[in-house]
A tleap script that builds the chain and sets N, CA, C and O, in Angstrom:
source leaprc.protein.ff14SB
mol = sequence {
  NMET THR ARG GLU ARG ARG ALA ALA ALA GLY
  GLY MET ALA GLU ALA GLU ALA VAL CYS GLU
  GLU LEU ALA ALA GLU LEU ARG ARG THR GLY
  ILE VAL LEU PRO SER LEU MET VAL ASP PRO
  VAL THR TYR GLY TYR GLU PRO PRO ARG VAL
  LEU VAL GLU LEU GLY ARG CYS ASN VAL GLU
  THR THR ARG LYS LEU ILE ALA VAL LEU LYS
  ARG ALA ALA CGLN
}
set mol.1.N position { -74.629 91.767 144.106 }
set mol.1.CA position { -73.835 91.378 145.262 }
set mol.1.C position { -74.186 92.318 146.414 }
set mol.1.O position { -74.204 93.538 146.247 }
set mol.2.N position { -74.462 91.743 147.577 }
set mol.2.CA position { -74.820 92.565 148.728 }
set mol.2.C position { -73.591 93.276 149.293 }
set mol.2.O position { -72.452 92.915 148.996 }
set mol.3.N position { -73.847 94.280 150.103 }
set mol.3.CA position { -72.753 95.024 150.733 }
set mol.3.C position { -71.894 94.091 151.593 }
set mol.3.O position { -70.669 94.210 151.614 }
set mol.4.N position { -72.553 93.154 152.309 }
set mol.4.CA position { -71.800 92.208 153.144 }
set mol.4.C position { -70.894 91.315 152.304 }
set mol.4.O position { -69.759 91.029 152.686 }
set mol.5.N position { -71.411 90.875 151.151 }
set mol.5.CA position { -70.615 90.013 150.264 }
set mol.5.C position { -69.422 90.780 149.683 }
set mol.5.O position { -68.324 90.234 149.575 }
set mol.6.N position { -69.641 92.050 149.307 }
set mol.6.CA position { -68.530 92.861 148.800 }
set mol.6.C position { -67.471 93.049 149.886 }
set mol.6.O position { -66.273 92.947 149.620 }
set mol.7.N position { -67.922 93.325 151.109 }
set mol.7.CA position { -66.984 93.492 152.218 }
set mol.7.C position { -66.237 92.192 152.475 }
set mol.7.O position { -65.034 92.206 152.733 }
set mol.8.N position { -66.944 91.069 152.406 }
set mol.8.CA position { -66.297 89.774 152.619 }
set mol.8.C position { -65.294 89.477 151.517 }
set mol.8.O position { -64.225 88.927 151.782 }
set mol.9.N position { -65.630 89.837 150.278 }
set mol.9.CA position { -64.699 89.615 149.171 }
set mol.9.C position { -63.426 90.420 149.398 }
set mol.9.O position { -62.325 89.923 149.157 }
set mol.10.N position { -63.566 91.650 149.857 }
set mol.10.CA position { -62.396 92.454 150.191 }
set mol.10.C position { -61.630 91.840 151.337 }
set mol.10.O position { -60.399 91.856 151.352 }
set mol.11.N position { -62.352 91.300 152.293 }
set mol.11.CA position { -61.719 90.628 153.421 }
set mol.11.C position { -60.967 89.383 152.987 }
set mol.11.O position { -59.906 89.070 153.527 }
set mol.12.N position { -61.520 88.669 152.008 }
set mol.12.CA position { -60.844 87.480 151.488 }
set mol.12.C position { -59.522 87.868 150.841 }
set mol.12.O position { -58.505 87.211 151.063 }
set mol.13.N position { -59.531 88.926 150.045 }
set mol.13.CA position { -58.295 89.372 149.389 }
set mol.13.C position { -57.265 89.782 150.431 }
set mol.13.O position { -56.083 89.461 150.304 }
set mol.14.N position { -57.718 90.496 151.467 }
set mol.14.CA position { -56.803 90.905 152.534 }
set mol.14.C position { -56.266 89.677 153.278 }
set mol.14.O position { -55.077 89.610 153.589 }
set mol.15.N position { -57.135 88.714 153.562 }
set mol.15.CA position { -56.715 87.503 154.269 }
set mol.15.C position { -55.711 86.698 153.436 }
set mol.15.O position { -54.741 86.169 153.979 }
set mol.16.N position { -55.939 86.603 152.135 }
set mol.16.CA position { -54.987 85.901 151.267 }
set mol.16.C position { -53.634 86.601 151.272 }
set mol.16.O position { -52.590 85.948 151.274 }
set mol.17.N position { -53.656 87.931 151.274 }
set mol.17.CA position { -52.406 88.691 151.298 }
set mol.17.C position { -51.656 88.482 152.606 }
set mol.17.O position { -50.437 88.309 152.602 }
set mol.18.N position { -52.380 88.496 153.729 }
set mol.18.CA position { -51.677 88.305 155.003 }
set mol.18.C position { -51.193 86.868 155.155 }
set mol.18.O position { -50.164 86.623 155.784 }
set mol.19.N position { -51.929 85.916 154.582 }
set mol.19.CA position { -51.454 84.516 154.602 }
set mol.19.C position { -50.132 84.404 153.849 }
set mol.19.O position { -49.196 83.757 154.321 }
set mol.20.N position { -50.057 85.031 152.684 }
set mol.20.CA position { -48.824 84.995 151.905 }
set mol.20.C position { -47.683 85.675 152.654 }
set mol.20.O position { -46.554 85.185 152.661 }
set mol.21.N position { -47.991 86.812 153.286 }
set mol.21.CA position { -46.961 87.532 154.042 }
set mol.21.C position { -46.478 86.708 155.232 }
set mol.21.O position { -45.276 86.621 155.481 }
set mol.22.N position { -47.414 86.101 155.969 }
set mol.22.CA position { -47.043 85.260 157.107 }
set mol.22.C position { -46.216 84.067 156.652 }
set mol.22.O position { -45.202 83.748 157.274 }
set mol.23.N position { -46.625 83.410 155.590 }
set mol.23.CA position { -45.882 82.259 155.076 }
set mol.23.C position { -44.460 82.657 154.701 }
set mol.23.O position { -43.514 81.923 154.986 }
set mol.24.N position { -44.304 83.817 154.063 }
set mol.24.CA position { -42.970 84.275 153.666 }
set mol.24.C position { -42.101 84.552 154.891 }
set mol.24.O position { -40.931 84.172 154.924 }
set mol.25.N position { -42.665 85.205 155.883 }
set mol.25.CA position { -41.888 85.508 157.092 }
set mol.25.C position { -41.550 84.241 157.860 }
set mol.25.O position { -40.449 84.116 158.397 }
set mol.26.N position { -42.478 83.308 157.917 }
set mol.26.CA position { -42.188 82.034 158.583 }
set mol.26.C position { -41.078 81.281 157.852 }
set mol.26.O position { -40.192 80.706 158.484 }
set mol.27.N position { -41.129 81.287 156.516 }
set mol.27.CA position { -40.082 80.612 155.740 }
set mol.27.C position { -38.711 81.202 156.040 }
set mol.27.O position { -37.720 80.474 156.100 }
set mol.28.N position { -38.648 82.537 156.230 }
set mol.28.CA position { -37.364 83.183 156.549 }
set mol.28.C position { -36.772 82.647 157.848 }
set mol.28.O position { -35.557 82.688 158.043 }
set mol.29.N position { -37.624 82.148 158.730 }
set mol.29.CA position { -37.154 81.597 159.997 }
set mol.29.C position { -37.044 80.075 159.959 }
set mol.29.O position { -36.727 79.443 160.967 }
set mol.30.N position { -37.308 79.493 158.790 }
set mol.30.CA position { -37.212 78.042 158.650 }
set mol.30.C position { -38.467 77.294 159.046 }
set mol.30.O position { -38.420 76.086 159.279 }
set mol.31.N position { -39.590 77.992 159.125 }
set mol.31.CA position { -40.855 77.376 159.543 }
set mol.31.C position { -41.817 77.342 158.363 }
set mol.31.O position { -41.983 78.334 157.653 }
set mol.32.N position { -42.444 76.192 158.163 }
set mol.32.CA position { -43.477 76.047 157.137 }
set mol.32.C position { -44.719 75.468 157.800 }
set mol.32.O position { -44.674 74.394 158.399 }
set mol.33.N position { -45.823 76.189 157.687 }
set mol.33.CA position { -47.116 75.664 158.142 }
set mol.33.C position { -47.855 75.204 156.892 }
set mol.33.O position { -48.418 76.026 156.170 }
set mol.34.N position { -47.859 73.892 156.626 }
set mol.34.CA position { -48.400 73.401 155.359 }
set mol.34.C position { -49.887 73.672 155.157 }
set mol.34.O position { -50.358 73.707 154.020 }
set mol.35.N position { -50.625 73.863 156.235 }
set mol.35.CA position { -52.067 74.075 156.106 }
set mol.35.C position { -52.464 75.537 156.206 }
set mol.35.O position { -53.653 75.837 156.310 }
set mol.36.N position { -51.503 76.460 156.178 }
set mol.36.CA position { -51.804 77.883 156.276 }
set mol.36.C position { -52.614 78.316 155.062 }
set mol.36.O position { -52.159 78.176 153.927 }
set mol.37.N position { -53.829 78.849 155.301 }
set mol.37.CA position { -54.693 79.268 154.195 }
set mol.37.C position { -55.863 80.069 154.742 }
set mol.37.O position { -56.104 80.102 155.949 }
set mol.38.N position { -56.581 80.708 153.840 }
set mol.38.CA position { -57.841 81.336 154.193 }
set mol.38.C position { -58.868 80.215 154.295 }
set mol.38.O position { -58.960 79.369 153.406 }
set mol.39.N position { -59.634 80.211 155.374 }
set mol.39.CA position { -60.639 79.172 155.572 }
set mol.39.C position { -61.843 79.460 154.671 }
set mol.39.O position { -62.605 80.387 154.948 }
set mol.40.N position { -62.028 78.682 153.599 }
set mol.40.CA position { -63.119 78.977 152.655 }
set mol.40.C position { -64.500 78.754 153.248 }
set mol.40.O position { -65.469 79.342 152.767 }
set mol.41.N position { -64.620 77.929 154.270 }
set mol.41.CA position { -65.929 77.643 154.861 }
set mol.41.C position { -66.506 78.888 155.523 }
set mol.41.O position { -67.714 79.119 155.464 }
set mol.42.N position { -65.655 79.690 156.151 }
set mol.42.CA position { -66.161 80.864 156.867 }
set mol.42.C position { -66.733 81.912 155.928 }
set mol.42.O position { -67.518 82.757 156.357 }
set mol.43.N position { -66.358 81.875 154.661 }
set mol.43.CA position { -66.894 82.826 153.685 }
set mol.43.C position { -68.381 82.588 153.446 }
set mol.43.O position { -69.101 83.505 153.050 }
set mol.44.N position { -68.839 81.373 153.682 }
set mol.44.CA position { -70.233 81.029 153.436 }
set mol.44.C position { -71.180 81.401 154.562 }
set mol.44.O position { -72.393 81.272 154.402 }
set mol.45.N position { -70.669 81.859 155.694 }
set mol.45.CA position { -71.527 82.245 156.808 }
set mol.45.C position { -72.331 83.489 156.475 }
set mol.45.O position { -71.944 84.279 155.614 }
set mol.46.N position { -73.438 83.656 157.153 }
set mol.46.CA position { -74.238 84.878 157.040 }
set mol.46.C position { -74.191 85.582 158.371 }
set mol.46.O position { -74.635 84.983 159.351 }
set mol.47.N position { -73.710 86.762 158.498 }
set mol.47.CA position { -72.989 87.487 157.464 }
set mol.47.C position { -71.612 86.870 157.260 }
set mol.47.O position { -71.069 86.256 158.179 }
set mol.48.N position { -71.044 87.024 156.074 }
set mol.48.CA position { -69.731 86.433 155.797 }
set mol.48.C position { -68.664 87.002 156.720 }
set mol.48.O position { -68.672 88.193 157.032 }
set mol.49.N position { -67.754 86.154 157.151 }
set mol.49.CA position { -66.601 86.594 157.922 }
set mol.49.C position { -65.416 85.762 157.468 }
set mol.49.O position { -65.566 84.594 157.112 }
set mol.50.N position { -64.269 86.352 157.482 }
set mol.50.CA position { -63.086 85.695 156.942 }
set mol.50.C position { -62.160 85.322 158.079 }
set mol.50.O position { -61.823 86.157 158.918 }
set mol.51.N position { -61.747 84.055 158.103 }
set mol.51.CA position { -60.796 83.569 159.099 }
set mol.51.C position { -59.585 82.971 158.396 }
set mol.51.O position { -59.693 82.412 157.304 }
set mol.52.N position { -58.440 83.099 159.037 }
set mol.52.CA position { -57.212 82.495 158.533 }
set mol.52.C position { -56.995 81.193 159.291 }
set mol.52.O position { -56.977 81.174 160.522 }
set mol.53.N position { -56.833 80.116 158.551 }
set mol.53.CA position { -56.573 78.789 159.122 }
set mol.53.C position { -55.069 78.608 159.229 }
set mol.53.O position { -54.377 78.518 158.215 }
set mol.54.N position { -54.562 78.554 160.457 }
set mol.54.CA position { -53.127 78.364 160.639 }
set mol.54.C position { -52.741 76.902 160.438 }
set mol.54.O position { -51.584 76.592 160.154 }
set mol.55.N position { -53.698 76.024 160.584 }
set mol.55.CA position { -53.450 74.631 160.249 }
set mol.55.C position { -52.757 73.824 161.318 }
set mol.55.O position { -52.578 74.259 162.456 }
set mol.56.N position { -52.385 72.662 160.918 }
set mol.56.CA position { -51.742 71.708 161.807 }
set mol.56.C position { -50.275 71.633 161.454 }
set mol.56.O position { -49.883 71.834 160.305 }
set mol.57.N position { -49.456 71.337 162.475 }
set mol.57.CA position { -48.035 71.161 162.215 }
set mol.57.C position { -47.484 70.137 163.201 }
set mol.57.O position { -48.087 69.859 164.238 }
set mol.58.N position { -46.327 69.584 162.853 }
set mol.58.CA position { -45.735 68.556 163.708 }
set mol.58.C position { -45.024 69.200 164.901 }
set mol.58.O position { -44.914 70.423 164.983 }
set mol.59.N position { -44.546 68.369 165.814 }
set mol.59.CA position { -43.921 68.849 167.044 }
set mol.59.C position { -42.654 69.658 166.736 }
set mol.59.O position { -42.408 70.678 167.379 }
set mol.60.N position { -41.865 69.226 165.782 }
set mol.60.CA position { -40.635 69.947 165.439 }
set mol.60.C position { -40.951 71.369 164.967 }
set mol.60.O position { -40.297 72.322 165.391 }
set mol.61.N position { -41.932 71.512 164.108 }
set mol.61.CA position { -42.321 72.832 163.622 }
set mol.61.C position { -42.879 73.676 164.762 }
set mol.61.O position { -42.608 74.875 164.832 }
set mol.62.N position { -43.647 73.071 165.649 }
set mol.62.CA position { -44.192 73.784 166.807 }
set mol.62.C position { -43.066 74.308 167.686 }
set mol.62.O position { -43.121 75.445 168.155 }
set mol.63.N position { -42.044 73.487 167.911 }
set mol.63.CA position { -40.899 73.930 168.725 }
set mol.63.C position { -40.161 75.091 168.051 }
set mol.63.O position { -39.740 76.027 168.730 }
set mol.64.N position { -40.001 75.041 166.740 }
set mol.64.CA position { -39.361 76.143 166.018 }
set mol.64.C position { -40.176 77.427 166.177 }
set mol.64.O position { -39.621 78.501 166.406 }
set mol.65.N position { -41.470 77.304 166.055 }
set mol.65.CA position { -42.347 78.464 166.190 }
set mol.65.C position { -42.249 79.047 167.604 }
set mol.65.O position { -42.182 80.265 167.767 }
set mol.66.N position { -42.241 78.203 168.601 }
set mol.66.CA position { -42.091 78.652 169.989 }
set mol.66.C position { -40.769 79.399 170.166 }
set mol.66.O position { -40.734 80.456 170.796 }
set mol.67.N position { -39.695 78.861 169.620 }
set mol.67.CA position { -38.377 79.489 169.757 }
set mol.67.C position { -38.364 80.867 169.102 }
set mol.67.O position { -37.825 81.817 169.669 }
set mol.68.N position { -38.946 80.980 167.928 }
set mol.68.CA position { -38.995 82.268 167.226 }
set mol.68.C position { -39.808 83.271 168.034 }
set mol.68.O position { -39.405 84.425 168.178 }
set mol.69.N position { -40.932 82.845 168.553 }
set mol.69.CA position { -41.773 83.757 169.337 }
set mol.69.C position { -41.070 84.196 170.620 }
set mol.69.O position { -41.177 85.355 171.022 }
set mol.70.N position { -40.356 83.279 171.260 }
set mol.70.CA position { -39.611 83.648 172.466 }
set mol.70.C position { -38.539 84.668 172.145 }
set mol.70.O position { -38.363 85.634 172.889 }
set mol.71.N position { -37.805 84.470 171.032 }
set mol.71.CA position { -36.783 85.441 170.649 }
set mol.71.C position { -37.385 86.803 170.345 }
set mol.71.O position { -36.818 87.837 170.699 }
set mol.72.N position { -38.523 86.797 169.694 }
set mol.72.CA position { -39.185 88.045 169.331 }
set mol.72.C position { -39.696 88.787 170.570 }
set mol.72.O position { -39.762 90.016 170.573 }
set mol.73.N position { -40.050 88.063 171.596 }
set mol.73.CA position { -40.586 88.675 172.817 }
set mol.73.C position { -39.502 89.294 173.699 }
set mol.73.O position { -39.806 90.058 174.616 }
set mol.74.N position { -38.261 88.970 173.427 }
set mol.74.CA position { -37.169 89.491 174.277 }
set mol.74.C position { -36.829 90.913 173.956 }
set mol.74.O position { -35.938 91.490 174.580 }
savepdb mol mol.pdb
quit
């Protein structure tokens, strides 16, 4: 395994952990992003890079997310 692949594997584990943490915090506010995940396609790039896919959500979920962010910014 190359150094880049090892670094990417570590990045994947970190990305999976932050996805789980984000999902848990969003759930606490009543928000679920059904497509929240680590984007597996980006792992195949050379050099590998890890991206988090926030996914798609409906208008109601988007409004909830906006409200939470506005409250947090105050």
